[in-house]
Structure formats: C-alpha cells, structure tokens
A tleap script that builds the chain and sets N, CA, C and O, in Angstrom:
source leaprc.protein.ff14SB
mol = sequence {
  NMET THR ILE GLU GLU ASP ILE GLU HIE LEU
  LYS ARG HIE ASP SER PHE ASN ARG LEU ILE
  ASP PHE ILE LYS LEU MET ARG GLU GLU CYS
  ILE SER ASP MET HIE ASP VAL PRO THR ASP
  LYS LEU GLN GLN LEU SER GLY ARG ILE LEU
  SER TYR ASP GLN ILE ILE ALA MET SER SER
  TRP ALA GLU THR SER SER SER CGLU
}
set mol.1.N position { 8.141 -11.637 18.835 }
set mol.1.CA position { 8.040 -11.590 17.393 }
set mol.1.C position { 8.263 -10.158 16.902 }
set mol.1.O position { 7.772 -9.204 17.506 }
set mol.2.N position { 9.003 -10.017 15.809 }
set mol.2.CA position { 9.229 -8.696 15.225 }
set mol.2.C position { 8.160 -8.407 14.172 }
set mol.2.O position { 7.418 -9.299 13.761 }
set mol.3.N position { 8.097 -7.167 13.750 }
set mol.3.CA position { 7.132 -6.783 12.718 }
set mol.3.C position { 7.429 -7.522 11.415 }
set mol.3.O position { 6.508 -7.891 10.687 }
set mol.4.N position { 8.704 -7.737 11.121 }
set mol.4.CA position { 9.071 -8.463 9.910 }
set mol.4.C position { 8.532 -9.889 9.949 }
set mol.4.O position { 8.030 -10.400 8.948 }
set mol.5.N position { 8.639 -10.520 11.106 }
set mol.5.CA position { 8.121 -11.885 11.254 }
set mol.5.C position { 6.596 -11.907 11.155 }
set mol.5.O position { 6.018 -12.817 10.560 }
set mol.6.N position { 5.961 -10.911 11.735 }
set mol.6.CA position { 4.504 -10.810 11.639 }
set mol.6.C position { 4.058 -10.690 10.189 }
set mol.6.O position { 3.115 -11.355 9.760 }
set mol.7.N position { 4.744 -9.839 9.443 }
set mol.7.CA position { 4.392 -9.645 8.034 }
set mol.7.C position { 4.638 -10.922 7.249 }
set mol.7.O position { 3.818 -11.306 6.416 }
set mol.8.N position { 5.757 -11.580 7.505 }
set mol.8.CA position { 6.030 -12.853 6.817 }
set mol.8.C position { 4.926 -13.869 7.092 }
set mol.8.O position { 4.516 -14.603 6.193 }
set mol.9.N position { 4.453 -13.912 8.317 }
set mol.9.CA position { 3.370 -14.824 8.674 }
set mol.9.C position { 2.085 -14.450 7.919 }
set mol.9.O position { 1.404 -15.323 7.382 }
set mol.10.N position { 1.764 -13.179 7.882 }
set mol.10.CA position { 0.553 -12.721 7.199 }
set mol.10.C position { 0.601 -13.007 5.700 }
set mol.10.O position { -0.420 -13.321 5.089 }
set mol.11.N position { 1.802 -12.894 5.106 }
set mol.11.CA position { 1.929 -13.090 3.666 }
set mol.11.C position { 1.627 -14.524 3.238 }
set mol.11.O position { 1.455 -14.787 2.048 }
set mol.12.N position { 1.561 -15.425 4.163 }
set mol.12.CA position { 1.218 -16.822 3.845 }
set mol.12.C position { -0.280 -17.008 3.641 }
set mol.12.O position { -0.724 -18.064 3.191 }
set mol.13.N position { -1.052 -15.986 3.973 }
set mol.13.CA position { -2.505 -16.079 3.890 }
set mol.13.C position { -3.001 -15.383 2.619 }
set mol.13.O position { -2.662 -14.230 2.353 }
set mol.14.N position { -3.800 -16.099 1.852 }
set mol.14.CA position { -4.343 -15.533 0.609 }
set mol.14.C position { -5.158 -14.276 0.866 }
set mol.14.O position { -5.118 -13.335 0.073 }
set mol.15.N position { -5.890 -14.256 1.961 }
set mol.15.CA position { -6.727 -13.094 2.248 }
set mol.15.C position { -5.874 -11.843 2.457 }
set mol.15.O position { -6.280 -10.755 2.049 }
set mol.16.N position { -4.714 -11.970 3.075 }
set mol.16.CA position { -3.822 -10.821 3.258 }
set mol.16.C position { -3.299 -10.348 1.908 }
set mol.16.O position { -3.242 -9.148 1.639 }
set mol.17.N position { -2.922 -11.292 1.069 }
set mol.17.CA position { -2.412 -10.929 -0.254 }
set mol.17.C position { -3.497 -10.263 -1.104 }
set mol.17.O position { -3.205 -9.345 -1.871 }
set mol.18.N position { -4.733 -10.712 -0.974 }
set mol.18.CA position { -5.836 -10.064 -1.686 }
set mol.18.C position { -6.042 -8.648 -1.169 }
set mol.18.O position { -6.314 -7.736 -1.950 }
set mol.19.N position { -5.915 -8.458 0.141 }
set mol.19.CA position { -6.044 -7.122 0.721 }
set mol.19.C position { -4.976 -6.192 0.157 }
set mol.19.O position { -5.282 -5.062 -0.223 }
set mol.20.N position { -3.749 -6.645 0.097 }
set mol.20.CA position { -2.662 -5.809 -0.441 }
set mol.20.C position { -2.907 -5.501 -1.912 }
set mol.20.O position { -2.679 -4.375 -2.356 }
set mol.21.N position { -3.370 -6.492 -2.673 }
set mol.21.CA position { -3.694 -6.248 -4.087 }
set mol.21.C position { -4.798 -5.199 -4.212 }
set mol.21.O position { -4.747 -4.345 -5.098 }
set mol.22.N position { -5.798 -5.260 -3.325 }
set mol.22.CA position { -6.880 -4.290 -3.345 }
set mol.22.C position { -6.367 -2.891 -3.008 }
set mol.22.O position { -6.787 -1.908 -3.618 }
set mol.23.N position { -5.469 -2.806 -2.047 }
set mol.23.CA position { -4.876 -1.508 -1.679 }
set mol.23.C position { -4.087 -0.943 -2.858 }
set mol.23.O position { -4.131 0.260 -3.113 }
set mol.24.N position { -3.367 -1.803 -3.576 }
set mol.24.CA position { -2.638 -1.351 -4.773 }
set mol.24.C position { -3.607 -0.826 -5.822 }
set mol.24.O position { -3.333 0.182 -6.473 }
set mol.25.N position { -4.734 -1.503 -5.987 }
set mol.25.CA position { -5.750 -1.063 -6.940 }
set mol.25.C position { -6.332 0.298 -6.527 }
set mol.25.O position { -6.518 1.179 -7.366 }
set mol.26.N position { -6.615 0.457 -5.239 }
set mol.26.CA position { -7.149 1.726 -4.745 }
set mol.26.C position { -6.141 2.861 -4.965 }
set mol.26.O position { -6.529 3.983 -5.292 }
set mol.27.N position { -4.867 2.570 -4.789 }
set mol.27.CA position { -3.814 3.563 -5.020 }
set mol.27.C position { -3.811 3.999 -6.481 }
set mol.27.O position { -3.741 5.190 -6.781 }
set mol.28.N position { -3.888 3.027 -7.386 }
set mol.28.CA position { -3.908 3.340 -8.820 }
set mol.28.C position { -5.143 4.152 -9.195 }
set mol.28.O position { -5.065 5.047 -10.036 }
set mol.29.N position { -6.274 3.848 -8.582 }
set mol.29.CA position { -7.495 4.619 -8.841 }
set mol.29.C position { -7.329 6.067 -8.388 }
set mol.29.O position { -7.766 6.991 -9.075 }
set mol.30.N position { -6.701 6.262 -7.240 }
set mol.30.CA position { -6.453 7.633 -6.758 }
set mol.30.C position { -5.556 8.389 -7.733 }
set mol.30.O position { -5.785 9.565 -8.017 }
set mol.31.N position { -4.551 7.714 -8.233 }
set mol.31.CA position { -3.645 8.365 -9.182 }
set mol.31.C position { -4.403 8.774 -10.435 }
set mol.31.O position { -4.221 9.885 -10.935 }
set mol.32.N position { -5.246 7.893 -10.946 }
set mol.32.CA position { -6.010 8.251 -12.147 }
set mol.32.C position { -7.037 9.340 -11.854 }
set mol.32.O position { -7.338 10.154 -12.726 }
set mol.33.N position { -7.582 9.364 -10.629 }
set mol.33.CA position { -8.540 10.408 -10.247 }
set mol.33.C position { -7.893 11.785 -10.194 }
set mol.33.O position { -8.584 12.796 -10.320 }
set mol.34.N position { -6.595 11.836 -10.013 }
set mol.34.CA position { -5.909 13.123 -9.906 }
set mol.34.C position { -6.047 13.947 -11.186 }
set mol.34.O position { -5.938 15.173 -11.157 }
set mol.35.N position { -6.284 13.277 -12.291 }
set mol.35.CA position { -6.403 13.980 -13.568 }
set mol.35.C position { -7.735 14.695 -13.713 }
set mol.35.O position { -7.858 15.616 -14.521 }
set mol.36.N position { -8.741 14.279 -12.935 }
set mol.36.CA position { -10.091 14.777 -13.130 }
set mol.36.C position { -10.645 15.604 -11.979 }
set mol.36.O position { -11.825 15.954 -11.997 }
set mol.37.N position { -9.838 15.925 -10.987 }
set mol.37.CA position { -10.375 16.629 -9.819 }
set mol.37.C position { -9.885 18.075 -9.786 }
set mol.37.O position { -8.842 18.409 -10.348 }
set mol.38.N position { -10.660 18.922 -9.115 }
set mol.38.CA position { -10.203 20.309 -8.932 }
set mol.38.C position { -8.951 20.344 -8.050 }
set mol.38.O position { -8.681 19.410 -7.294 }
set mol.39.N position { -8.217 21.406 -8.159 }
set mol.39.CA position { -6.952 21.557 -7.439 }
set mol.39.C position { -7.102 21.359 -5.941 }
set mol.39.O position { -6.216 20.788 -5.306 }
set mol.40.N position { -8.203 21.818 -5.364 }
set mol.40.CA position { -8.357 21.715 -3.907 }
set mol.40.C position { -8.518 20.269 -3.433 }
set mol.40.O position { -8.347 20.001 -2.244 }
set mol.41.N position { -8.837 19.343 -4.314 }
set mol.41.CA position { -8.969 17.929 -3.938 }
set mol.41.C position { -7.656 17.160 -4.112 }
set mol.41.O position { -7.534 16.037 -3.623 }
set mol.42.N position { -6.685 17.743 -4.794 }
set mol.42.CA position { -5.407 17.068 -5.035 }
set mol.42.C position { -4.681 16.722 -3.746 }
set mol.42.O position { -4.086 15.650 -3.638 }
set mol.43.N position { -4.723 17.617 -2.771 }
set mol.43.CA position { -4.033 17.369 -1.506 }
set mol.43.C position { -4.627 16.144 -0.805 }
set mol.43.O position { -3.890 15.321 -0.263 }
set mol.44.N position { -5.943 16.026 -0.815 }
set mol.44.CA position { -6.598 14.877 -0.190 }
set mol.44.C position { -6.204 13.582 -0.900 }
set mol.44.O position { -5.886 12.588 -0.247 }
set mol.45.N position { -6.225 13.592 -2.227 }
set mol.45.CA position { -5.827 12.395 -2.976 }
set mol.45.C position { -4.354 12.056 -2.734 }
set mol.45.O position { -3.995 10.886 -2.601 }
set mol.46.N position { -3.519 13.071 -2.680 }
set mol.46.CA position { -2.091 12.839 -2.425 }
set mol.46.C position { -1.879 12.185 -1.072 }
set mol.46.O position { -1.043 11.290 -0.942 }
set mol.47.N position { -2.621 12.617 -0.065 }
set mol.47.CA position { -2.520 12.016 1.263 }
set mol.47.C position { -2.946 10.560 1.255 }
set mol.47.O position { -2.318 9.718 1.897 }
set mol.48.N position { -4.017 10.264 0.525 }
set mol.48.CA position { -4.469 8.873 0.428 }
set mol.48.C position { -3.426 8.012 -0.282 }
set mol.48.O position { -3.160 6.884 0.135 }
set mol.49.N position { -2.842 8.538 -1.345 }
set mol.49.CA position { -1.814 7.791 -2.082 }
set mol.49.C position { -0.616 7.514 -1.174 }
set mol.49.O position { -0.079 6.406 -1.179 }
set mol.50.N position { -0.199 8.504 -0.401 }
set mol.50.CA position { 0.918 8.305 0.530 }
set mol.50.C position { 0.599 7.227 1.560 }
set mol.50.O position { 1.458 6.413 1.898 }
set mol.51.N position { -0.630 7.221 2.057 }
set mol.51.CA position { -1.037 6.195 3.022 }
set mol.51.C position { -0.997 4.813 2.393 }
set mol.51.O position { -0.495 3.863 2.994 }
set mol.52.N position { -1.530 4.704 1.174 }
set mol.52.CA position { -1.484 3.421 0.468 }
set mol.52.C position { -0.040 2.981 0.241 }
set mol.52.O position { 0.293 1.808 0.415 }
set mol.53.N position { 0.814 3.925 -0.148 }
set mol.53.CA position { 2.231 3.604 -0.364 }
set mol.53.C position { 2.882 3.049 0.899 }
set mol.53.O position { 3.666 2.102 0.837 }
set mol.54.N position { 2.550 3.644 2.045 }
set mol.54.CA position { 3.132 3.178 3.301 }
set mol.54.C position { 2.685 1.757 3.624 }
set mol.54.O position { 3.488 0.937 4.070 }
set mol.55.N position { 1.431 1.470 3.406 }
set mol.55.CA position { 0.929 0.115 3.661 }
set mol.55.C position { 1.595 -0.881 2.726 }
set mol.55.O position { 2.011 -1.958 3.153 }
set mol.56.N position { 1.697 -0.526 1.455 }
set mol.56.CA position { 2.335 -1.415 0.477 }
set mol.56.C position { 3.800 -1.635 0.837 }
set mol.56.O position { 4.300 -2.757 0.764 }
set mol.57.N position { 4.485 -0.564 1.226 }
set mol.57.CA position { 5.897 -0.687 1.609 }
set mol.57.C position { 6.051 -1.588 2.830 }
set mol.57.O position { 6.959 -2.418 2.881 }
set mol.58.N position { 5.165 -1.427 3.816 }
set mol.58.CA position { 5.236 -2.272 5.008 }
set mol.58.C position { 4.956 -3.730 4.671 }
set mol.58.O position { 5.565 -4.631 5.249 }
set mol.59.N position { 4.042 -3.964 3.743 }
set mol.59.CA position { 3.685 -5.344 3.410 }
set mol.59.C position { 4.815 -6.059 2.684 }
set mol.59.O position { 4.886 -7.287 2.707 }
set mol.60.N position { 5.688 -5.315 2.050 }
set mol.60.CA position { 6.820 -5.950 1.378 }
set mol.60.C position { 8.126 -5.695 2.117 }
set mol.60.O position { 9.206 -5.934 1.578 }
set mol.61.N position { 8.028 -5.211 3.350 }
set mol.61.CA position { 9.189 -4.883 4.159 }
set mol.61.C position { 10.090 -6.090 4.345 }
set mol.61.O position { 11.310 -5.980 4.219 }
set mol.62.N position { 9.509 -7.228 4.639 }
set mol.62.CA position { 10.321 -8.421 4.869 }
set mol.62.C position { 11.081 -8.806 3.602 }
set mol.62.O position { 12.214 -9.281 3.680 }
set mol.63.N position { 10.475 -8.606 2.450 }
set mol.63.CA position { 11.165 -8.918 1.182 }
set mol.63.C position { 12.372 -8.027 0.998 }
set mol.63.O position { 13.448 -8.508 0.645 }
set mol.64.N position { 12.213 -6.735 1.230 }
set mol.64.CA position { 13.319 -5.800 0.997 }
set mol.64.C position { 14.341 -5.869 2.123 }
set mol.64.O position { 15.530 -5.662 1.877 }
set mol.65.N position { 13.915 -6.154 3.348 }
set mol.65.CA position { 14.848 -6.220 4.472 }
set mol.65.C position { 15.815 -7.382 4.344 }
set mol.65.O position { 16.990 -7.264 4.692 }
set mol.66.N position { 15.321 -8.497 3.846 }
set mol.66.CA position { 16.179 -9.684 3.767 }
set mol.66.C position { 17.247 -9.538 2.688 }
set mol.66.O position { 18.267 -10.225 2.741 }
set mol.67.N position { 17.033 -8.655 1.710 }
set mol.67.CA position { 18.015 -8.510 0.633 }
set mol.67.C position { 19.088 -7.488 0.970 }
set mol.67.O position { 20.048 -7.335 0.215 }
set mol.68.N position { 18.946 -6.792 2.077 }
set mol.68.CA position { 19.935 -5.778 2.443 }
set mol.68.C position { 21.147 -6.377 3.105 }
set mol.68.O position { 22.071 -5.651 3.472 }
savepdb mol mol.pdb
quit
C-alpha cells in the first residue's frame, strides 16, 4: 500500500476528518495568536503553523495527486 492509498482509506473515517478539521482550527488559532505575542514567540508559532500546514497538505495529498 502507498501513502496515497493509506490517506484515501483514512479519509473514509469521520474521526480522521474531524482530526484534520481540528488541526486546521489549531492552525488558524496560531495565526491569530501571532498578532498578540512578543517577537521572540513568533518563531515558535511559525514552526507550529508550518507543522500544521504539512499535516493538512499530506491529508489532502491524494486529492491533489490524482488531479496532476
């Protein structure tokens, strides 16, 4: 099984989709937090946002791969 097939299988489960929605929400919260934190905390928030972005990108990898 490839990673794309694994992700397609996971996407059939509501719990996986809820997890991805929660990760998207956490990403948005980090972005909004960037407005209220001191400069030294921006790097930490940026790293978290990048991690969330990678997870979100991987979760929709099968969608984008099939259209290429």
